[in-house]
C-alpha positions in Angstrom: 117.5 60.8 119.0 116.9 57.2 119.1 117.1 53.8 117.3 115.0 53.1 114.3 113.9 50.0 112.4 112.9 50.6 108.8 110.7 48.2 107.2 111.1 48.0 103.5 109.6 46.1 100.3 113.1 45.6 98.8 116.7 46.3 99.4 117.9 49.6 98.2 121.0 48.1 96.5 121.0 50.5 93.7 120.7 54.3 93.8 119.1 55.1 90.4 115.4 54.3 90.6 113.3 56.9 92.3 112.1 54.7 95.1 115.5 53.6 96.0 116.9 57.1 96.0 114.2 58.2 98.6 114.8 55.2 100.7 118.6 55.9 100.9 117.9 59.6 101.7 115.7 58.4 104.3 118.2 56.1 105.9 120.8 58.7 105.9 118.5 61.2 107.6 117.6 58.6 110.4 121.3 57.7 110.9 121.9 61.3 111.9 119.4 60.6 114.8 120.7 57.2 115.8 121.3 53.5 115.0 119.4 52.5 111.9 118.4 49.0 111.0 116.4 47.8 107.9 114.3 44.6 107.3 113.4 44.0 103.9 113.2 40.7 101.6 116.4 39.5 100.0 117.4 36.7 97.7 120.4 35.9 100.1 121.6 36.9 103.5 124.9 37.8 101.8 123.4 40.5 99.7 121.7 42.1 103.0 125.2 42.0 104.7 127.0 43.4 101.7 124.4 46.4 101.6 124.6 46.8 105.5 128.3 47.3 105.1 128.0 49.6 102.3 125.3 51.9 104.1 126.7 51.4 107.6 123.4 49.9 109.0 122.2 46.6 110.2 120.3 44.9 107.4 118.1 41.9 108.0 117.2 39.7 105.3 113.4 38.6 105.0 112.3 35.7 103.0 111.3 36.7 99.6 108.0 35.0 98.0 108.4 32.7 95.1 107.5 34.4 91.7 104.0 33.9 90.2 101.2 34.0 92.6 98.3 31.5 91.8 94.6 32.5 91.4 93.9 30.7 94.4 96.1 32.8 96.6 94.8 35.8 95.1 91.3 34.9 96.0 92.0 33.9 99.5 93.6 37.3 100.3 90.8 39.3 98.7 88.2 37.4 100.5 90.2 38.3 103.8 90.0 42.1 102.6 93.8 42.1 101.9 95.7 43.2 98.8 97.6 40.5 96.9 99.9 43.1 95.2 101.1 44.1 98.5 101.5 40.7 100.0 103.2 39.1 97.0 106.8 40.3 98.0 107.1 38.3 101.2 107.7 34.7 101.9 106.3 32.5 104.5 107.6 33.8 108.1 108.5 37.2 106.9 106.0 39.1 109.4 106.9 36.7 112.4 110.7 37.5 111.7 109.6 41.3 112.0 107.8 40.8 115.1 110.7 38.7 116.7 113.2 41.4 115.4 111.1 44.3 117.2 111.0 42.4 120.3 114.8 41.5 120.4 116.2 45.0 119.2 113.4 47.3 121.0 113.8 50.3 118.4 112.6 53.6 119.4 110.8 54.0 116.2 109.5 51.9 113.3 109.6 53.5 110.0 107.2 51.9 107.1 109.0 52.9 104.0 106.3 52.8 101.3 102.8 51.2 101.0 104.4 47.9 99.8 105.9 47.5 103.2 102.5 47.7 105.1 102.1 43.8 105.4 105.3 43.7 107.5 103.8 46.1 110.2 102.5 44.1 113.2 99.1 44.6 114.2 99.8 45.2 117.8 102.5 47.4 118.4 103.3 49.9 121.2 106.2 51.7 119.5 105.7 55.0 117.3 105.3 54.3 113.8 106.3 56.8 110.9 104.7 55.9 107.6 106.7 57.1 104.4 104.6 57.0 101.2 106.3 57.2 98.0 102.9 57.2 96.4 99.3 56.7 97.6 99.3 53.6 95.6 95.6 52.8 95.8 95.2 56.0 93.7 97.7 54.6 91.2 95.8 51.3 91.0 92.6 53.2 90.5 93.8 55.6 87.8 93.3 55.0 84.1 96.8 54.6 82.7 95.9 54.5 79.0 96.4 50.9 78.7 93.9 48.8 77.1 93.4 46.2 79.6 91.0 43.1 79.4 88.0 43.1 81.7 89.6 40.6 84.1 92.6 42.8 84.7 90.3 45.9 85.2 88.4 44.1 87.9 91.5 43.0 89.5 92.8 46.3 89.7 89.7 47.7 91.0 89.8 45.0 93.9 93.5 45.9 94.5 92.7 49.6 94.6 90.0 48.9 97.3 92.1 46.6 99.4 95.1 48.8 99.0 93.2 52.0 100.2 92.1 50.0 103.1 95.5 49.1 104.2 96.8 52.8 103.6 94.0 54.4 105.7 94.3 51.9 108.5 98.2 52.4 108.5 97.9 56.3 108.3 95.5 56.3 111.3 97.8 54.2 113.3 101.0 56.2 112.4 102.4 59.0 114.7 103.0 60.8 111.5 102.7 59.9 107.7 104.9 61.7 105.2 103.9 62.1 101.5 106.1 63.5 98.7 103.5 65.9 97.3 100.7 68.1 98.4 98.4 66.1 96.1 99.3 63.0 97.6 98.5 64.6 101.1 95.1 65.5 99.8 94.5 61.9 98.3 95.6 60.3 101.6 93.3 62.5 103.8 90.2 61.6 101.7 90.5 57.9 103.0 92.2 58.7 106.4 90.7 62.3 107.3 92.1 61.9 111.0 95.7 61.0 109.9 98.8 63.3 110.8 100.2 64.0 107.4 103.0 66.3 106.4 104.5 66.7 102.9 108.3 66.2 102.3 108.7 67.3 98.6 111.0 65.2 96.3 114.4 66.9 95.9 117.7 66.8 94.4 121.0 66.9 96.6 123.3 69.1 94.2 126.2 68.8 96.4 126.4 65.1 95.7 126.0 65.6 91.9 128.5 66.2 89.2 127.6 69.4 87.2 127.5 69.5 83.6 129.3 72.4 81.9 127.1 75.1 80.9 125.7 75.0 77.3 124.3 77.6 75.0 120.9 76.7 73.4 119.1 78.5 70.8 115.9 77.6 72.4 114.8 76.1 75.9 115.1 72.4 76.1 113.1 70.5 78.8 114.5 67.3 80.1 112.1 64.5 81.6 114.0 61.6 83.1 112.2 58.7 84.4 111.3 55.0 83.9 108.6 54.9 81.2 107.7 51.4 82.1 106.0 53.0 85.1 102.6 54.0 84.1 102.4 57.4 85.9 105.7 58.5 84.3 104.5 57.4 80.7 101.2 59.4 81.5 103.1 62.3 82.5 105.4 62.1 79.5 102.3 61.8 77.2 100.8 64.9 78.8 103.7 66.8 78.5 104.3 66.3 74.9 100.4 66.1 73.6 99.0 68.9 75.8 101.6 71.2 77.1 104.2 71.3 74.3 102.1 72.7 71.8 101.2 75.6 74.1 104.8 76.2 74.9 105.9 76.1 71.3 103.3 78.5 70.4 105.3 81.2 72.7 108.6 79.5 72.3 108.6 78.1 68.7 112.0 76.3 69.1 111.4 74.6 72.4 112.2 71.1 72.6 111.5 68.1 75.0 114.2 65.2 75.8 112.6 62.2 77.2 115.4 60.0 79.0 114.8 56.6 80.6 113.8 53.0 80.2 111.1 52.4 77.5 110.5 48.7 76.9 107.0 49.4 75.9 108.0 51.6 72.9 105.3 54.2 74.0 107.8 57.1 74.5 109.6 56.3 71.0 106.4 56.8 69.5 106.2 60.3 71.2 109.6 61.1 69.5 108.0 61.3 66.1 106.5 64.5 67.1 108.3 67.9 66.3 110.6 68.8 69.0 110.5 65.8 71.0 113.6 63.4 71.4 113.8 60.1 73.2 
């Protein structure tokens, strides 16, 4: 048991997107061990206080960065070997505030909640650190997501993948423990940080806190895929499900259907719904 300080890239003010669900579950688990506090960028201290009251924890608002980073800032960070994607959430003074907060509250444990919170982690710290990775973001940046991107954007993503991998590897080596949400992510992280202590805690659903739908009788199996399809990995997974796996499934179960539920501002998933057995 002990006091923990979480460093987050956002306030988990809503409980519907996947990352915020994981953040809330993590906070609840830590609260069973002792007092919990959270430091994250917020538009106003009032929002942080309201969330703290809702969750029953101390929430400290960090300054948010103004929207729209200039090219000069990107280049300066890249020349220093740092990721601009990770740094862009935080305003001036955010890292100093975290250092002061650690010095004043003296937590027993610092929990870095996601790769995007790594810029908040002080370089010199004599407190145990746990790294909670929602994704190994360097691999997300390096993967081909099917989008037709101009050369400048492809080069920028390549630089970001490299600098993000450096940040993730350094943090994983420093951490007492790194948690990934899948065995695949554990293997990916182990490639860039072979000496890191890594454990897998799979994503799960707390059925005790969800209302059950009444049972229904279906003439054929139906697969439900819920996610935000504006997030490239989710979109790629939906495309693979429909284009690669569904034809094989329908060969054995001719009536099987797929229901794709989630935000789709790009319209890519709506295109998938034109295929037989797919609904969106």
